C-alpha positions in Angstrom: 12.0 28.5 -29.2 11.9 27.9 -25.5 14.8 28.7 -23.2 16.0 27.1 -20.0 15.4 29.1 -16.9 18.7 30.6 -15.4 17.8 29.4 -12.0 17.4 25.8 -13.1 21.0 25.9 -14.6 22.4 27.1 -11.2 20.5 24.4 -9.3 21.9 21.9 -11.8 25.4 23.2 -11.1 25.1 22.6 -7.4 23.8 19.1 -8.0 26.6 18.2 -10.3 29.2 19.0 -7.6 27.4 16.5 -5.4 27.9 13.7 -7.9 31.4 14.7 -9.2 33.1 12.1 -7.0 31.3 9.2 -8.6 33.7 7.1 -10.8 33.3 7.6 -14.5 32.8 4.3 -16.3 34.7 3.5 -19.4 33.1 4.8 -22.5 31.8 2.4 -25.0 34.1 1.6 -27.8 33.5 4.1 -30.5 34.7 5.4 -33.8 35.0 9.1 -34.3 34.5 8.8 -37.9 30.8 8.9 -38.7 30.6 7.0 -41.8 31.5 9.9 -44.1 32.5 7.7 -47.0 31.3 8.8 -50.4 28.1 6.8 -51.0 28.4 6.6 -54.8 31.9 5.1 -54.3 30.6 2.7 -51.9 27.8 1.6 -54.4 30.2 1.2 -57.3 32.6 -0.8 -55.1 30.0 -3.2 -53.5 27.1 -3.5 -55.9 27.7 -6.2 -58.2 29.8 -8.5 -55.9 28.7 -11.7 -54.1 29.3 -12.1 -50.3 30.9 -15.1 -49.0 29.8 -14.2 -45.5 27.0 -12.3 -43.7 27.0 -10.9 -40.2 23.7 -9.6 -39.1 23.7 -7.6 -35.9 20.3 -7.0 -34.2 19.7 -4.5 -31.4 16.3 -5.7 -30.1 14.2 -2.6 -29.5 17.2 -0.4 -30.6 15.4 2.5 -32.3 16.9 5.8 -33.0 16.1 7.0 -29.5 18.0 4.1 -27.9 21.0 4.7 -30.1 21.1 8.4 -29.3 20.8 7.8 -25.5 23.8 5.4 -25.6 25.7 7.8 -27.9 25.1 10.8 -25.7 25.8 8.9 -22.4 29.0 7.1 -23.5 30.8 9.0 -26.2 29.0 12.4 -26.2 26.8 14.3 -28.4 29.3 14.9 -31.0 30.9 11.3 -30.6 30.3 8.5 -32.8 29.5 4.8 -32.0 30.9 1.9 -34.0 27.4 1.4 -35.5 27.4 5.1 -36.6 30.5 4.5 -38.9 28.7 2.2 -41.5 29.0 3.8 -44.9 25.6 3.1 -46.1 22.5 3.9 -43.9 18.7 3.7 -44.5 15.6 3.0 -42.6 13.0 0.2 -42.7 9.5 -0.3 -41.6 8.6 -3.0 -39.1 4.8 -3.6 -39.0 3.4 -7.0 -38.6 -0.1 -8.3 -39.9 -3.2 -9.8 -38.7 -4.4 -13.3 -39.6 -6.0 -11.7 -42.9 -2.8 -9.9 -43.8 -3.9 -6.5 -42.8 -1.3 -4.3 -41.1 -0.7 -4.4 -37.4 1.2 -1.3 -36.9 3.3 -2.3 -33.8 5.2 -5.5 -34.1 6.6 -7.9 -31.5 9.9 -9.5 -31.8 8.6 -12.8 -33.1 6.7 -11.3 -36.1 9.5 -8.9 -36.8 12.2 -11.5 -36.8 10.0 -13.6 -39.0 10.1 -10.8 -41.5 13.8 -10.8 -42.0 14.2 -14.5 -41.5 11.6 -15.5 -44.1 10.9 -12.5 -46.1 7.2 -12.6 -45.2 5.0 -10.9 -42.7 3.2 -12.7 -39.9 1.1 -12.2 -36.8 2.6 -11.1 -33.5 3.8 -14.0 -31.5 4.4 -16.4 -34.3 7.8 -17.9 -35.2 8.5 -18.3 -38.9 5.0 -19.5 -39.6 2.5 -17.9 -42.0 -0.2 -15.6 -40.6 -3.3 -17.3 -41.8 -2.6 -21.0 -42.4 0.1 -21.4 -39.7 2.4 -23.1 -42.2 6.2 -23.2 -41.7 8.1 -20.6 -44.0 11.7 -21.4 -45.0 14.3 -19.3 -43.2 17.5 -17.5 -44.3 19.5 -20.0 -41.9 17.7 -23.0 -43.5 18.6 -21.7 -47.0 22.2 -21.0 -45.9 22.5 -24.6 -44.6 21.0 -26.0 -47.7 23.6 -24.2 -49.8 26.4 -25.6 -47.7 27.3 -22.5 -45.5 28.2 -22.6 -41.9 25.6 -21.0 -39.5 25.7 -19.3 -36.2 23.3 -17.5 -33.7 24.5 -15.5 -30.8 22.2 -13.6 -28.2 22.1 -12.2 -24.8 18.5 -13.6 -24.3 17.5 -17.2 -24.0 18.4 -19.1 -27.2 14.8 -20.0 -27.5 13.7 -16.3 -27.2 11.9 -14.8 -30.3 14.7 -13.3 -32.3 17.1 -16.3 -32.3 14.2 -18.7 -32.5 13.0 -17.4 -36.0 16.1 -18.6 -37.6 16.0 -22.4 -36.8 12.4 -23.2 -35.6 8.8 -22.9 -36.6 6.3 -22.4 -33.8 2.7 -21.2 -33.6 3.5 -19.2 -30.5 6.9 -17.8 -29.2 6.1 -19.1 -25.7 6.8 -22.8 -26.8 10.4 -22.7 -25.9 11.0 -26.0 -24.3 9.3 -29.4 -24.1 7.4 -28.3 -21.0 6.2 -25.1 -22.6 4.0 -26.4 -25.5 0.5 -25.4 -24.2 0.1 -22.7 -26.9 1.3 -25.0 -29.7 -0.6 -28.3 -29.6 0.0 -29.0 -33.3 3.7 -28.5 -32.9 4.3 -31.2 -30.4 6.2 -34.3 -31.2 3.1 -36.3 -30.0 1.1 -34.7 -32.9 3.8 -35.1 -35.4 5.1 -31.6 -35.2 8.7 -30.5 -34.9 8.8 -30.1 -31.0 9.7 -27.2 -29.0 12.0 -24.2 -30.1 14.9 -25.7 -28.1 14.5 -29.2 -29.7 14.2 -27.6 -33.1 17.2 -25.4 -32.6 19.7 -28.3 -31.9 18.0 -30.7 -34.4 18.9 -28.0 -37.1 22.6 -28.7 -36.2 23.3 -24.9 -36.3 27.1 -24.8 -36.0 27.3 -22.2 -33.2 24.5 -21.4 -30.7 25.5 -19.1 -27.9 23.3 -17.4 -25.4 21.2 -18.0 -22.3 18.3 -20.3 -21.6 19.9 -23.3 -19.9 16.8 -24.1 -18.0 14.9 -24.6 -21.2 17.5 -27.0 -22.5 17.4 -28.8 -19.1 13.7 -29.6 -19.6 13.0 -33.4 -20.3 11.7 -34.4 -23.7 8.5 -36.4 -23.4 8.0 -37.8 -26.9 10.0 -39.0 -30.0 13.5 -40.6 -30.2 15.0 -38.6 -27.4 12.3 -39.2 -24.9 13.5 -39.1 -21.3 16.6 -37.1 -22.3 16.9 -33.4 -21.6 17.4 -31.2 -24.7 21.0 -30.6 -23.5 21.6 -34.5 -23.6 19.9 -34.4 -27.0 22.4 -31.9 -28.2 25.3 -33.9 -26.9 23.9 -37.0 -28.7 23.8 -34.9 -31.9 27.6 -34.1 -31.5 27.4 -30.7 -29.8 30.2 -29.4 -27.5 28.1 -27.9 -24.6 29.8 -25.0 -22.7 28.5 -23.0 -19.8 31.1 -20.2 -19.2 33.8 -18.1 -20.8 36.6 -20.7 -20.1 34.5 -23.4 -21.8 33.9 -21.2 -24.7 37.5 -20.5 -25.2 38.3 -24.1 -25.1 35.7 -24.9 -27.8 37.2 -26.3 -30.9 36.0 -26.4 -34.5 34.9 -29.6 -36.1 31.8 -30.2 -33.8 28.9 -27.7 -33.3 28.9 -25.6 -30.1 26.1 -25.0 -27.8 26.9 -22.3 -25.2 24.4 -21.8 -22.3 25.6 -19.1 -20.1 22.7 -18.4 -17.9 19.5 -20.2 -16.7 17.4 -17.5 -18.4 18.4 -14.3 -20.1 22.1 -13.5 -19.6 22.2 -10.7 -16.8 22.9 -7.2 -18.2 26.3 -5.6 -18.0 25.2 -2.2 -16.3 23.0 -1.4 -13.5 21.3 1.7 -12.0 18.1 3.1 -10.6 15.1 2.5 -12.9 13.1 5.5 -14.0 10.4 6.7 -11.5 7.3 8.7 -11.4 8.4 12.3 -11.0 11.9 11.4 -11.9 15.1 10.4 -10.1 17.9 12.1 -8.5 20.8 12.6 -11.2 22.7 9.3 -11.3 25.7 7.7 -12.9 25.4 4.1 -14.2 27.2 1.3 -12.4 29.3 -0.6 -15.0 29.1 -3.9 -13.2 26.2 -6.2 -12.2 26.5 -8.5 -9.1 23.8 -10.9 -10.7 26.1 -11.4 -13.7 28.2 -14.5 -12.8 32.0 -14.3 -13.0 33.2 -15.9 -16.2 30.1 -15.0 -18.3 31.4 -14.1 -21.7 30.6 -10.7 -23.1 28.7 -10.4 -26.3 31.8 -9.1 -27.9 33.7 -12.2 -26.9 31.0 -14.5 -28.0 30.9 -12.7 -31.3 34.7 -13.1 -31.7 34.6 -16.8 -30.9 31.7 -17.5 -33.2 33.5 -15.8 -36.1 36.6 -17.9 -35.4 34.7 -21.2 -35.2 32.7 -20.4 -38.4 35.8 -19.3 -40.2 37.7 -22.5 -39.2 34.8 -24.6 -40.3 34.9 -23.0 -43.7 38.6 -23.6 -44.0 38.2 -27.2 -43.1 35.1 -27.9 -45.2 37.0 -28.7 -48.5 35.1 -26.1 -50.4 36.7 -22.8 -49.4 34.2 -20.8 -51.4 31.6 -21.6 -48.9 31.1 -19.1 -46.2 28.8 -18.5 -43.2 25.8 -16.7 -42.0 25.9 -15.4 -38.3 23.2 -13.4 -36.4 24.1 -11.6 -33.3 21.6 -10.2 -31.0 21.8 -7.5 -28.3 18.6 -8.6 -26.7 18.3 -6.7 -23.4 18.2 -3.3 -24.9 14.5 -4.1 -25.4 14.1 -5.9 -22.0 15.5 -3.1 -20.1 13.5 -0.6 -22.2 10.3 -2.5 -21.1 11.5 -2.1 -17.4 12.1 1.7 -17.8 15.8 0.9 -16.8 18.1 3.5 -18.6 21.4 2.2 -17.3 20.7 -1.4 -18.1 19.5 -0.4 -21.6 22.5 1.8 -22.3 25.0 -0.8 -21.2 23.4 -3.4 -23.4 23.6 -0.9 -26.4 27.2 -0.3 -25.6 27.7 -4.2 -25.4 26.3 -4.5 -28.9 28.3 -1.7 -30.2 31.5 -3.5 -29.2 30.2 -6.6 -31.0 29.7 -4.4 -34.1 33.4 -3.3 -33.8 34.3 -7.0 -33.9 32.2 -7.7 -37.0 33.6 -4.7 -38.8 37.2 -5.6 -37.9 36.5 -9.1 -39.4 35.0 -7.5 -42.6 38.1 -5.3 -43.0 40.1 -8.4 -43.3 37.5 -10.2 -45.3 35.9 -7.7 -47.6 33.6 -10.3 -49.1 31.6 -10.1 -45.9 28.3 -8.2 -45.8 27.8 -6.6 -42.3 24.3 -5.3 -41.4 23.2 -3.7 -38.2 19.6 -2.9 -37.4 16.9 -3.3 -35.0 13.7 -5.5 -35.0 11.5 -2.6 -33.7 11.6 0.7 -32.0 10.9 1.2 -28.3 9.8 3.6 -25.6 12.7 5.7 -24.3 12.8 9.4 -25.3 15.4 12.0 -24.4 13.4 15.1 -23.2 14.2 18.6 -21.7 15.3 18.8 -18.2 12.4 21.1 -17.4 9.8 18.6 -18.8 7.5 16.9 -16.2 6.5 13.7 -18.0 3.2 11.9 -16.8 5.1 8.6 -16.8 8.5 7.5 -15.6 11.6 9.5 -15.9 15.3 9.5 -14.8 18.1 11.9 -15.0 21.6 10.7 -15.9 25.0 12.4 -15.7 26.7 11.6 -18.9 30.4 11.0 -19.5 30.6 14.6 -20.5 29.4 15.6 -17.1 26.1 16.9 -18.4 22.5 16.1 -17.3 20.3 14.1 -19.7 16.7 13.3 -18.8 15.1 10.1 -20.3 11.4 9.5 -20.3 9.2 6.2 -20.5 5.6 7.0 -21.1 4.1 4.4 -23.4 2.2 2.7 -20.7 1.0 3.5 -17.1 3.9 3.5 -14.4 4.2 -0.1 -13.1 3.2 -1.7 -16.3 5.7 -2.9 -18.9 6.6 -0.1 -21.3 5.7 -0.9 -25.0 7.2 -1.2 -28.4 6.5 1.6 -30.9 5.7 1.4 -34.5 8.1 3.8 -36.0 10.7 2.8 -38.7 14.2 2.1 -37.5 17.8 2.4 -38.8 19.5 -0.2 -40.9 23.1 0.4 -41.9 25.5 -2.0 -43.8 28.9 -2.4 -45.5 30.1 -4.9 -48.1 28.5 -6.7 -51.0 24.9 -5.6 -51.7 25.1 -3.0 -48.9 23.4 -0.4 -51.1 20.1 -2.4 -50.9 19.6 -0.8 -47.4 19.5 2.7 -48.7 16.3 4.7 -48.7 13.2 3.5 -46.8 12.6 -0.3 -47.2 10.7 -2.9 -45.3 12.0 -5.5 -42.9 11.1 -8.2 -45.2 13.5 -6.9 -47.8 16.5 -7.6 -45.6 15.8 -11.3 -46.2 16.2 -10.6 -50.0 19.4 -8.6 -49.4 21.0 -11.4 -47.5 19.7 -14.1 -50.0 21.0 -12.2 -52.9 24.4 -11.4 -51.4 25.0 -15.1 -50.6 23.4 -16.2 -53.9 21.1 -18.6 -52.0 18.8 -20.8 -53.9 
């Protein structure tokens, strides 16, 4: 076993004094209990029951390395995040397929999202359509609506980005986000009798709660069909949506009509900033827990999740059939996007933001034990925690954690200057509530569809 040179320890001590005056950001909300409940008791308590509600929380690109990095930085190596406290934890495989159904070992978000949304594998770039024949495949959200459940989707990406798109749209290519973006999907255009862009399909589906970014996509004009000449936002209003653009508007939204929240022209700006990783490393840094590019009044993922749950719960109570529940998906999207950019502070801040949304979901489930809560990722990503002495060939950065300790993170899945890449390793899946035992062991991403469908007794 290698040992750290004594001289390096002294050098670090001197550096630490230089950064000691930097303000320490508030740690991510965390639970110090690491999910130590007896597993057999959990299985016995949950196995045979039906769920009324399902909350699925997706950390895009949130592999075990990304979780560990956020934990070490915010609550310490011995601390525990909210997502660490689930009683039942397993792992699932994430590969996609080629057009012949053969494994493609590294998935993108479109194919991986299609996996849990439909229970079937597809090719990278495709949104809830089959790999060979390019046919639409029914999604878990569509089944939930068919069975009378309320539905919602919350994301920090554009609402037309791959992970939210897989629930309420079918597209040959993930790039076909708005009416002006249909070049890669000629058969999906309204002119050819297709369903239109991802934005058009999302509002046509009358999803009860749609919250995220992507206002510029929804402000594109529709060129064909019954809403020709309107923007997609105007189409949404025509379909009865309340359209909100900031936290104040979201707070004022009321149940009874669907809600479309568009909180940024593109992806919602991240919460934290810092120096990106660099060739040869960076000077030790603390992350800045604010971002001047994030507009004042932008609701946090935590606040969006809380409001979505409130709206969906109120719709259930007013539906006349109180046995009906809801399906809600919540995505922390920019864990992935900042991982691609080799930006450790942005990545950690977005993981912490998702973790606070996990806390909201678990608190709701504590009051509504007929709720299945699942937290997982769509795929793994590039960041790795490495020894301080390591000299990675790619990009790296040294952070000063909330414990005052140095932590070195490396990004080397592509050449410096290029976007860092997804990886093909299995990722964590954790759950509580009815049917939660189904996540135990090593499963595949497509089995999450079956878990949710079984829990909600969807037909």
